[in-house]
N, C-alpha and C positions, 0 to 999 in steps of 0.2 A: 504494500500500500504506500509505503514511504517513497519508493522509487516511481510509482505511478504519479504521485503528487509532484515529485521533482520533475518528471517528464512533462507534465502539464505546465508547471511553472516556467519552464524554459521553452517548451514547444509552442504554446499558444502565443506568447509574445513574439517569438521568432516568426511564426506564421503571419502575425499581424504586420511585422516589418516587411516580410517578403511580399505580402499582398499589396502594401502601399507602394513598394518599389515597382511591382509589376504594373500598377496603374500609371506610374509616372514614366517608366522607361518603355518606349515603343518597341515594336518588333524589329530590333536591330540584329545584325549578323552575330554579335557576341552577347545577345541578350541574357542567356542563361547565367553566365559568370557575373555580369553586371547586376542582374536582379538579385542573385544569391549574395554577392559581396556587399553591395550597398544596402540590401534588405537586412542582413545580419547586423551590420554596424549601426544602421538606423534603429534597430531594435534596442540597442544598448542605451540610446538616448531617449527614444520614444516611451519605453515602458515606465521609467521613473516619472515621466510627465503624467502618464495615466494614473499612477499611484498618487501623485500630488493632486490631480484633479479629483479623484475619489475622496481624498481627505478634505479638500476644499469644499466639496459638496456635502460634507458632514458625515460621510460614511465611516471615516476613521480607518485604522489599520484592519487588515483582514485578508483572507485568501480567496474567498469565493466571488465576491462582488467584482473585483478587477477582472477575474477570468470571464465572468458573464459579460462584462462590458467589452472585453477583447473579442469574445465570440460573436457578439452582435456586430462589432465593427468589421470583423473578418467576413461575416455573411454578407454585409452590405457591400464591401469591396469586391467580393467574388461575384455578386449580382451585377455590379457595375462593369466588371471585366467581361462577364458573359454577354451583357447587352452591347458592349462596345466591340465585340468580336464580329467581324463581317460574316454573314450567312454563307457567302461564297468566298472561300479563302483565296487570297492572291496566289498566283502561281509561284511555286518555290524556286529560288534561284538554283542554278546548276552549280554544285560545289565540286571543287577538285577532290581527288582522292585524299584521304586523311593525311597521309604522309607521301606526297607525290615524289619527293626527292630521293626515295630509296630507303633501304633498311637501316642505314646508320642514323638518320634523324629519328626514325621510329624507335630504335633501340635507346637512343639518348632520352627521348621524351618519356618512355616507359620507365627508364632508370630513375629519372628525376621525380616522376610521380611516385614511384616506390619509396624513394628516399624521403619525400615530403610526407607521405603517409606514415612512415616509420617515425619521423620527427613528431608528427601530430600525436601518434600513439604514445610515444615516450613522454611528451609533455603532459598528456592527459593523465598518465600515471603519477607524474609529479604533483599535479593539481589535486588528484584524489587522495594522495597519501600525506602530503605536507600540510600542516596547519599554517594559518596566516603568519607571515614572516615580518619581523621588525625591520626598519624602524617606522617610517612614515605610515605604513599599513596599519600599525597598531597604535599610532599616536593621533591620527585625525581622519581615518577612514572607517575602520572597523569599530572604533569607539562609538560612533553615532549609531551604526547598525545594531550593535549589541544592546545599547540602551533602548532603542525603539522596539526591538524584538522582545526584550524582557518585560518592558512596561506595556507593550502593545499600545503605544501612544507616541505620536511624533512630537515629543517634548523639544523645546528650543535649546540650542547650544549658544552660549553667550561668552563674552570675553571673561578673563579671570577677574578683572575688577568688578564687572557687573555681577558675576557669580558671588563674589565676596559681599557686595552691597546687598544682595538679596538673601544672603545666608544660605545659598544653595536651594532655596525654596522653589520647587517647580521648574528649575532650570539645571542644565549641566554645562560643563566646559571641557575643552580638550586643547591640544596644541594649536589647532586652526579652526576655531568655531565658525568662522565666516566662509569656509570653503563650500563650493557647490555640493549638493547632496546626491548627485546622480549615482556615484559609485556606492556610497553606503546604502542607498535605497535598494540597489541590486542585492547586496549582501543581506539586508533585512528581508527582502522578498524570498530569497532562497531559504533562509532560516524559517520563515513563516510557512513555506510549503512543507518543509521537513517536520515542523512542529518542535524543533529543538535547535540549539545553537551548535553548528558543526563548523569548526574553524578551518576545515579543508574544503568542504563542498560549497561553502559560500563563494568560493573563487571560480566556480565553473563558468561564469560569464567571460572570463579571460580567454577561455578556449574559443568561445563564439567570436570574440574580437579577433583573435589570431586567424581563425578560418575565414572570417569575413574580409579581413584586410588582404589576405592572399588571393581570394577569389576576385575582389574588386580590382586589385593590381593586375591580375591576369587579364581580366576583361578589358580594362582601359589600355593595357599594353597592346592587345590585339586591335583595338579601335585606332590606336596610334600608328598602326601599320607593321607591328612586329610579327614575325613568323611564329609558329607554334614553338619552335625550338628557342628562339630568342626570348619570347615571353616567359616560357618555363624557366629558362636559365636565370633571368632577372628576378622572377618570383621566388625561385629557390635561394638566390642571393639574399633577398629580403627576409624570407622566413627562416633562414639559418643564421642570421646575425646573432652573435653571442649575447649581447646585452638585451636584445629583444627577446630571445629565448629565455633569458634569466627572468625577465619581467612576467613571463607566462608561468614558468616553473615555480617561481617564488611570488605568486600572484598576490595582489592586494594593493598595488600602486595604481594611480590613475593615469600615468604617463602613456601607457600603451593605448588606452582609449582615446586620449587627446591626439596622439600621433596618428592613429587611424583616421579620425575625423578630419584633421588638417590635411593629411595626405590624400584622402578621398576628395576633398574640396579642390585641392591643387590639380589632381588628375582630371576632374570634371572641367576645371577652368581651361585646361589645355584643349580638351575635346570641344568645348563650347567655342573657343576662340577660332577654331578652324572653319566654322560655319557649317550649316546643314544639320546641326544637332542642337537646336535651341532648347530642348528639354534638359540638356546638361546644365544650363544656367540655373535651373531649379535645384539641381543637386549641389551646385556651388553655394547657393544661398542657404540651403538647409544645413549642410555640413559646416559652413562657416558659422552659422548661428549656434550650432551644437558645441563649438569649441568652448565658449564661456560657461556652458552648462556643466563642464567636466572639471576644469581647474581655472583659477583666477587668471593665470597667464594666457589662457585660451583667448581672452579678450584681445590681447595684443597680437596674437597670431592671426586672429580674425581680421584685424586692421591691416596686416601685411598683405592680405589678398587684394586690397584696394589698388595698390600700384599695378598688380597683375591684371586686374580688370581694366584699368586705364590703358595699359599696353595692348590688351586684347581689342579694345575699342579703336585705338589709333592705328594699329596694324602696320607699323613701320619700325625700322631698326633704331632710329633716333630716339623714339619714345622709351626704349629699354634703358639707354644711357641716362636720359632725363629723369626717369623714374628712380633709378638707383641713386643718382646725384641728389635728387630732391629729398629722398629719405635720409641720405647721409647728412644733408644740411639741416633737415627739420628736427632730427633727434636731438642734436646739441642745443638747438634753439628752444625746444620744449623743455629740456632739462634746465636751461638757464632762466626762461621766462615764466614757466608754469608755476602757479601758486604752490608753495611748498607744503601748505597744510591741507590741501585738497586731496582726498583719497580717491584713487581710480583703481578698480579691480582689486581692492583690498590693500593698496600700497599708496603711500605719499612720498614726496621727495624728502621730507624730513626723516622718514624711517629708512631711507636708502643710504644715507651718509655718503654723499658723492665725493669720491677722491680716487685717484689711480692707485691700484694695489700692485706693488712689485711681485713678480712671480706668477701673476694670473695668466699672462699670455703663454708662459711656459707650460702651465697646467693644462690650458686649452689644447695646445698643440700635442702635448703628451697623450691626452685622451683621444684625440682624433687620429693621430698618425703613428703613435708608438704602441699603446696598449691594444690588446686584442679584443676590442669592443665591437668593431664594425668591419671585420675582415680587412680588406684593402680598399674600402669604399672611397676614402678621401684621396688616397694615392691614385686611384683610378680616375677620379675627377680631375686631378692635376694633369694626368696623361691625356685625357680626352680634351681638356681645355687647350693644351699646347697643340694637339693635332688639329683641332677646329680652327684655331687662330692661324696656324701655319698653312693648312691645306684649303680650308673653306670657311672663312670667317662669316660668310653670308648665312650659314645655317643657324647661327645664333638667333636669328629672327624667328625661326620656326618654334623655338622653345622660349620665346620672349616673355609671355605672361608668367610662366612658371619660374623663369629665371629672375624676373623682377620681384615677384613675391618672396622667393627664397633669399634674394639679396637683401630685401628689407628685413626679413626675419634674421638673417645673419648679422646685420648691423645691430639690431636689438640684442641679439645673443652676445655679441662682443661687448656692448655697453654693460649688460647685466653682469658679466663675469670679469670686467676689468675696472669699472669705476663705481660699483655699488658694494654694499656689504656682502652681497652674495658671491663676491670674488673668492671668498674662502671655499666655496664649493668647487672651484677650479683648482685652487692651490692644494686642497686635500683630496681631490678626485672623488667628490661625493655627488653634489647636485649637477655637475657639468654633464655627466653621462645621462642622467634622467632627462634633462632639458634637451640634449641632443637627440634622444630617442623620439621626442615629439616632432622633430623636423626630418628625421631620416627617411621615413617612407616617401615623403614628397621629394626629397633629395635624390633617392634612388630612381624615382621616375624621371627626374631631370637627366640622370646619367643614361637612362634608356633612350630618351629623346635625342641626346647628343650622339649616342651610338648609332641610332637609326639614320640620323641625318648625314653622318659621315659615310654611310654605305649607300646613299641614294645618288642617282644621277643628277637629279635636280633638287635644290632646296625646296622644302615644302612652303 
């Protein structure tokens, strides 16, 4: 009975996300991967909103009412899909053989799929066997979930000062009481389904995120023009990154969720900028808005998509440089002119203690280029960049929107770890890896685009 409830707790929300994705993503050539990937990641953001809606309507915590609500939504979406399906289906396009190039690409694809399946299986075992792992996971994510589950009430979390002022009456506190509640709501939901607090099974949503990220990356890689072998190679590259795998095996941190949402928004931005797929703009908007619902810094990653959207609108090479230079000039001006006591996304300039920290750049480069966190991702980027500039600088325009957005994110990243108090996270090799993880899925997609453009006869 316990496993049936757990299956319903994960299966119905996932079906809701997949149904929504199916209504928004038209019948494209790579629709299956896109619907599955975007639908699963959408589930991770959508279902906590459903729980919050039920609570706002006065239903309070519980297991059955959200499921009934989800079931009604699924039925409605499926009816809409059925009505929108043409009675006479359009003739199907003639597809080439699955592996037309011969047995070697086929063998390579099968090998990569087998390795990815094995990786997913081994990570699933880690999630099932390991309890939630410190530090952040037990300081400001699972704390809220545990309290809400035990009390069966969404009691507020407040600052330490507010908790002392109230004497702890009716409120709780933890290390980050103002963080978004998307992640702890998932942990609360799984515990409610089980009827008990299980410090391992509450992390099952991380497997959904891992699977959804891989499928979405695969689908968008194919939409970008990658062959089956190329898309599988880069998907394997992404899904075997050591630090990404660590965040699944030692689940409980929100960085993987944020990295997936930001990466999916970037991939949709590239597809939308090419024209002919206006529905991708909806995915850009949805997953950009999802970023602040996961972590406070997601608000700033959402803003970095604006230069990318501007480049996509302008569609010229000059706009890429202008966008990057504009962000590089705007960030110092904001740090200088913005009111120091105004809090944005949980932070104010007063709390950041602005000053350059010696040793921070060394820590950043060590994390990106020396430690075995990212395979050889950033070395590969350096190689591709040199080849692009040397052989075909015009191909940078094809990846312009993604490049502009990631350049803006990179500028914010450098400012965070060089001139704020968070530079200690680079010096001590702590937070720098987690923040990098939030950008790496999108960065790997940029590497794929550069790789594809280098092997094309004409720049896209």
